[in-house]
C-alpha positions in Angstrom: -116.1 252.8 138.4 -113.7 255.7 138.5 -110.4 254.7 137.0 -107.3 256.5 138.0 -105.4 258.6 135.4 -102.3 258.8 137.7 -99.2 256.8 137.2 -95.8 256.5 139.0 -93.0 255.6 136.6 -89.5 254.7 137.7 -86.4 255.0 135.6 -87.3 258.2 133.9 -83.8 259.7 133.5 -83.6 258.1 130.0 -84.9 255.6 127.5 -88.2 253.9 128.0 -89.1 255.6 131.3 -88.6 259.1 129.7 -90.6 258.2 126.6 -93.4 256.6 128.6 -93.7 259.7 130.7 -93.8 262.0 127.7 -96.5 259.9 126.0 -98.7 259.5 129.0 -98.6 263.2 130.0 -99.3 264.2 126.3 -102.5 262.1 126.4 -103.7 263.6 129.7 -102.4 261.4 132.5 -101.1 262.7 135.8 -97.5 261.4 135.6 -95.2 261.1 138.6 -91.7 260.6 137.2 -88.8 259.4 139.3 -85.1 259.2 139.3 -82.3 259.1 141.8 -81.2 262.5 140.6 -84.3 264.6 139.9 -82.2 267.2 138.1 -81.9 264.7 135.2 -85.7 264.7 134.7 -86.3 268.5 135.2 -87.4 268.8 131.5 -90.2 266.4 132.2 -91.5 268.8 134.8 -91.8 271.4 132.2 -93.8 269.0 130.1 -96.3 268.7 133.0 -95.0 265.7 135.0 -94.5 265.7 138.8 -91.0 264.9 139.9 -90.1 262.7 142.8 -86.7 261.3 144.0 -86.6 257.5 144.0 -83.8 255.0 144.2 -85.1 251.5 143.2 -82.2 250.0 145.2 -83.5 251.6 148.4 -86.8 250.3 149.8 -87.4 253.3 152.0 -86.9 255.6 149.0 -89.5 253.6 147.1 -92.0 253.6 149.9 -91.5 257.3 150.4 -92.3 258.0 146.7 -95.4 255.8 146.7 -96.5 257.4 150.0 -96.2 260.9 148.4 -98.3 259.9 145.4 -100.9 258.3 147.6 -101.1 261.5 149.6 -102.1 263.3 146.4 -104.1 260.6 144.6 -106.7 258.0 145.5 -105.3 255.2 143.2 -102.4 255.0 140.8 -100.7 252.7 138.4 -97.1 251.7 138.7 -94.6 251.1 135.9 -91.0 250.2 136.5 -88.7 250.7 133.5 -85.4 250.3 135.2 -82.7 247.8 134.5 -84.1 246.9 131.1 -87.1 245.2 132.6 -90.6 245.2 131.0 -92.5 244.2 134.1 -94.8 246.9 135.3 -94.1 246.0 138.9 -90.5 244.9 139.0 -88.5 246.7 141.7 -91.5 247.8 143.7 -91.6 246.4 147.2 -94.2 243.6 147.6 -95.8 245.4 150.6 -96.3 248.5 148.5 -97.9 246.4 145.7 -100.2 244.6 148.2 -101.2 247.9 149.8 -102.0 249.4 146.3 -104.1 246.3 145.4 -106.1 246.7 148.6 -106.9 250.4 147.8 -107.6 250.0 144.1 -111.2 249.7 143.2 -112.4 246.4 141.8 -115.1 246.0 139.1 
């Protein structure tokens, strides 16, 4: 089975999201970092991350970001680090999660 090394991380303008992005890109992952204001995460692009605008309070914004990653990747992981949550899927619309589960290869 071919496992994806691409991940979409929300909440990258500071804290856990920023640190997670740095760690994953440093160990060879293709990291899509997001924030409402991509200017705040421009330094992560210099580290090798791909920047996408994403507002977790706007479902269309979330779908647009996921669609863009899907255009570039076969599968991906999602991690939401906004609002102090630790859940890897909080804030991601359920129809996006279901669609991702259908596309992800199963063992």
